[in-house]
C-alpha positions as CSV (number, residue, x, y, z in Angstrom):
1,M,12.3,-100.1,28.3
2,K,10.3,-97.1,29.2
3,K,10.2,-94.4,26.6
4,I,9.9,-90.7,27.3
5,K,8.8,-88.1,24.8
6,I,10.6,-84.9,24.0
7,G,9.4,-81.7,22.4
8,A,10.3,-79.9,19.3
9,L,9.4,-77.7,16.4
10,A,10.4,-75.7,18.2
11,G,10.8,-77.8,20.8
12,L,9.9,-81.3,21.3
13,C,9.6,-82.7,24.8
14,L,10.1,-85.6,27.2
15,M,7.4,-87.3,29.1
16,L,7.0,-90.6,30.9
17,S,5.9,-93.1,28.7
18,V,9.2,-91.7,27.8
19,Q,8.2,-88.9,25.7
20,S,11.2,-86.9,25.0
21,C,10.7,-83.5,23.8
22,Q,8.3,-84.9,25.9
23,K,5.0,-83.2,25.8
24,E,7.4,-82.1,23.7
25,E,8.3,-80.6,26.6
26,S,5.2,-78.8,27.1
27,A,5.5,-75.3,28.4
28,V,1.9,-74.2,28.8
29,E,0.4,-72.4,31.7
30,N,-3.1,-71.5,30.8
31,V,-5.1,-71.1,27.7
32,A,-5.2,-67.4,26.9
33,S,-8.8,-66.4,27.8
34,E,-11.2,-65.4,25.0
35,K,-8.5,-65.5,22.3
36,I,-9.7,-66.9,19.0
37,V,-7.2,-68.4,16.6
38,S,-7.8,-66.6,13.3
39,P,-8.3,-68.4,10.0
40,E,-5.2,-66.5,8.6
41,L,-3.0,-67.9,11.4
42,L,-4.3,-71.4,10.8
43,E,-3.4,-71.0,7.1
44,K,0.1,-70.1,8.1
45,I,0.4,-73.1,10.4
46,A,-1.0,-75.4,7.7
47,A,1.5,-74.0,5.2
48,L,4.2,-75.3,7.5
49,D,2.6,-78.8,7.2
50,L,1.7,-78.9,10.8
51,N,-1.5,-80.3,12.2
52,T,-4.0,-77.5,12.8
53,S,-6.3,-79.6,15.0
54,G,-6.2,-78.3,18.5
55,V,-4.2,-75.1,17.8
56,R,-4.7,-72.7,20.7
57,M,-3.3,-69.5,22.2
58,V,-1.6,-70.1,25.5
59,D,0.1,-68.2,28.3
60,F,3.7,-69.4,28.0
61,L,5.6,-69.3,31.3
62,L,8.9,-67.3,31.1
63,P,11.8,-67.7,33.6
64,D,10.8,-64.6,35.6
65,G,7.3,-66.0,36.3
66,T,5.6,-63.8,33.8
67,T,3.7,-65.2,30.8
68,Q,3.8,-64.4,27.1
69,E,1.1,-65.3,24.6
70,R,2.2,-68.0,22.3
71,I,0.6,-70.4,19.8
72,Q,0.5,-74.1,20.9
73,V,0.7,-76.6,18.0
74,E,0.8,-80.4,18.3
75,D,1.1,-80.3,22.1
76,D,4.8,-79.5,22.4
77,I,5.4,-76.8,19.8
78,F,5.2,-73.2,21.0
79,M,5.8,-70.2,18.7
80,T,5.0,-66.6,18.3
81,E,3.3,-65.6,15.1
82,N,6.5,-63.7,14.1
83,E,8.5,-67.0,14.5
84,I,5.9,-68.8,12.4
85,D,6.3,-66.1,9.6
86,A,10.1,-66.4,9.8
87,M,10.0,-70.1,9.2
88,R,8.1,-70.0,6.0
89,K,10.8,-70.8,3.5
90,P,10.9,-72.4,0.0
91,A,11.0,-76.1,-0.2
92,A,14.4,-77.9,-0.5
93,D,15.8,-81.4,-0.4
94,D,14.3,-83.7,2.1
95,G,16.2,-86.9,1.7
96,G,15.6,-90.5,3.0
97,M,14.6,-92.0,6.3
98,S,16.2,-93.1,9.6
99,R,18.9,-90.4,9.6
100,N,19.5,-87.0,11.1
101,Y,17.6,-84.0,9.9
102,R,17.5,-80.3,10.3
103,T,15.1,-77.5,9.5
104,Y,15.8,-74.9,6.8
105,N,16.5,-72.5,9.6
106,L,20.0,-72.4,11.1
107,V,21.9,-70.1,13.4
108,T,23.7,-67.6,11.2
109,Q,23.8,-64.4,13.4
110,G,26.8,-65.1,15.6
111,R,28.4,-68.5,16.2
112,V,29.1,-68.1,19.9
113,I,25.8,-68.6,21.6
114,S,25.3,-67.2,25.0
115,I,23.3,-69.6,27.2
116,V,22.2,-69.0,30.8
117,G,21.0,-71.6,33.3
118,Y,18.3,-69.7,35.2
119,T,18.9,-69.4,39.0
120,G,16.0,-67.1,39.9
121,G,13.2,-67.9,42.3
122,G,9.5,-68.7,41.8
123,G,10.2,-72.3,41.0
124,Q,11.8,-71.5,37.6
125,G,15.4,-71.8,38.8
126,L,17.3,-74.9,37.9
127,S,18.1,-77.5,40.7
128,N,21.7,-78.5,41.4
129,K,21.1,-81.7,39.3
130,E,19.7,-79.7,36.4
131,R,22.6,-77.2,36.6
132,T,25.1,-80.1,36.4
133,A,23.2,-81.6,33.5
134,L,23.2,-78.3,31.6
135,Q,26.9,-77.9,32.2
136,R,27.6,-81.4,30.9
137,A,25.4,-80.9,27.8
138,V,27.2,-77.6,27.0
139,N,30.6,-79.2,27.5
140,N,29.6,-82.0,25.0
141,Y,28.6,-79.4,22.4
142,N,31.8,-77.4,23.0
143,S,34.1,-80.4,22.8
144,L,33.2,-81.2,19.2
145,S,35.8,-80.6,16.6
146,N,35.1,-79.1,13.1
147,V,31.9,-77.4,14.4
148,S,31.7,-73.6,14.1
149,I,29.2,-72.9,16.8
150,S,30.0,-73.0,20.5
151,F,28.2,-72.1,23.7
152,Q,29.2,-69.6,26.4
153,L,27.4,-70.8,29.6
154,T,26.7,-68.8,32.7
155,F,24.3,-69.3,35.6
156,S,22.2,-66.3,36.6
157,S,18.8,-64.8,36.9
158,D,19.6,-62.2,34.2
159,Y,18.6,-63.7,30.9
160,A,17.3,-60.8,28.9
161,S,20.5,-60.3,26.9
162,K,21.3,-64.0,26.4
163,D,20.7,-66.0,23.2
164,M,19.2,-68.9,25.1
165,V,17.9,-69.6,28.6
166,V,17.3,-73.0,30.2
167,Y,14.8,-73.0,33.1
168,H,12.4,-75.1,35.0
169,N,8.6,-75.0,34.6
170,P,7.1,-76.0,38.0
171,S,3.5,-75.9,36.6
172,Q,3.9,-78.5,33.9
173,S,2.9,-82.1,34.5
174,G,4.9,-85.1,33.4
175,A,8.6,-85.2,32.7
176,G,10.3,-83.6,29.7
177,G,11.1,-80.3,28.1
178,S,10.3,-77.9,25.2
179,A,12.0,-75.6,22.9
180,G,11.7,-74.1,19.4
181,F,13.5,-73.8,16.1
182,P,15.8,-71.0,15.0
183,S,14.4,-67.9,13.3
184,N,15.9,-64.8,11.7
185,G,19.3,-66.4,12.1
186,R,19.1,-66.7,15.9
187,P,18.7,-69.7,18.0
188,H,15.4,-70.3,19.8
189,K,15.7,-68.6,23.1
190,F,13.5,-70.4,25.6
191,V,14.3,-74.0,26.7
192,Q,12.0,-75.4,29.4
193,I,12.5,-78.6,31.4
194,H,10.1,-80.1,33.9
195,G,9.5,-83.1,36.1
196,L,13.0,-84.6,35.9
197,E,14.2,-84.6,39.5
198,N,13.5,-88.4,39.8
199,Y,15.6,-89.2,36.8
200,S,19.4,-89.5,36.6
201,T,21.6,-86.6,35.8
202,N,22.3,-88.4,32.5
203,V,18.7,-88.3,31.5
204,V,18.4,-84.7,32.4
205,Q,21.5,-84.0,30.3
206,H,19.8,-85.9,27.4
207,V,16.7,-83.8,27.6
208,I,18.6,-80.5,27.7
209,A,20.9,-81.5,24.9
210,H,17.9,-82.6,22.8
211,E,16.1,-79.3,23.3
212,I,19.2,-77.3,22.6
213,G,19.5,-79.3,19.4
214,H,16.0,-78.1,18.4
215,S,17.0,-74.6,19.2
216,I,19.9,-74.7,16.7
217,G,17.9,-76.4,14.0
218,F,17.8,-80.2,14.6
219,R,14.5,-82.0,13.9
220,H,13.7,-85.4,15.3
221,T,15.6,-88.3,13.8
222,D,12.4,-90.2,13.5
223,W,10.2,-87.2,12.5
224,F,8.5,-89.3,9.8
225,N,7.1,-91.9,12.1
226,R,8.0,-91.2,15.7
227,A,8.8,-94.9,16.1
228,S,10.9,-94.3,19.2
229,C,7.7,-93.3,21.0
230,G,5.9,-96.4,19.7
231,Q,3.9,-94.3,17.3
232,N,3.4,-94.2,13.6
233,S,2.7,-90.5,12.9
234,N,4.5,-88.2,10.5
235,E,5.4,-84.7,11.9
236,G,5.5,-83.4,8.3
237,V,8.0,-81.5,6.2
238,G,6.2,-78.5,4.8
239,Q,8.0,-75.1,4.7
240,I,10.0,-76.0,7.9
241,G,12.0,-78.6,6.2
242,A,13.5,-82.0,7.0
243,V,16.9,-81.7,5.3
244,D,18.7,-85.0,5.3
245,L,22.1,-85.0,7.1
246,G,22.9,-88.6,6.6
247,G,23.7,-91.3,9.1
248,N,23.3,-95.0,9.6
249,N,22.8,-95.4,13.4
250,P,19.5,-93.7,14.2
251,N,18.9,-95.6,17.3
252,S,21.8,-93.9,19.1
253,S,20.7,-90.4,18.2
254,I,20.0,-87.9,21.0
255,M,17.4,-86.4,18.7
256,L,15.0,-89.3,18.7
257,A,11.5,-88.1,19.5
258,C,11.5,-90.3,22.7
259,F,14.2,-91.6,24.9
260,S,14.7,-94.4,27.4
261,A,15.0,-93.9,31.1
262,N,18.7,-95.1,30.9
263,A,19.7,-92.6,28.3
264,S,23.4,-91.7,28.5
265,G,23.0,-88.0,27.6
266,N,25.8,-88.3,25.0
267,F,25.7,-87.7,21.3
268,G,25.5,-90.6,18.9
269,V,28.1,-90.8,16.2
270,D,25.7,-89.6,13.6
271,D,24.7,-86.6,15.7
272,V,28.3,-85.4,15.7
273,K,28.6,-85.9,11.9
274,A,25.3,-84.0,11.4
275,L,26.4,-81.1,13.5
276,Q,29.6,-80.9,11.5
277,K,27.5,-80.7,8.3
278,M,25.2,-78.1,9.8
279,Y,27.9,-75.9,11.3
């Protein structure tokens, strides 16, 4: 079974080799020229228990084709320095293994999240398949009972006022997506997907739902070893948190770091219970 990697920490991504958050959904354009990562910034990243090897400043592609300088950490994590500062929280309970987990940061500023599927030009607009997959992913979130957040989906090129925008990155190699974690009580705004046209609508739905999950606070179900990717590496807890949400069926979770090419795109039973605990 092929595995694809997905992005998180704000975003984990999906890539062939089945990387789901996939390079964790890498969203990089070009390394910002001549920009040095300061020791102070590296200290902040280290305090989050993230790997500081290979940290760089990049030009992050936005839906309208412009770029914004962001910090790339561990391939698929993209954050601004303000977002890094907002995630530095006191330690809390971390729990056991093979379950669902969330960051310390959740959405607290408004429980109806406006989300737009980008339809603009320049290659950033979603394809028909991607729009269908986004609609299905949002429908799955909105169909859950005993969950206090919901999503209000529109399709447009106007995303400035929206809480979250899902769009395509035509410059990124591989297949997957990227996102980030909530900060200051708001969901992470930018959800990128790329290289998914040769996959089924179900797989695209899976990637989008996974990245939305990061954006509202989910961590990878296997953050402690990334076993779904055939790896044995710990993403760390640090000041970001890996709060145990319980569960006994980790292999069905939509939040595994990597997914198979026959993913259904639907939540596992533990994902639903975890969302009910979170919200």
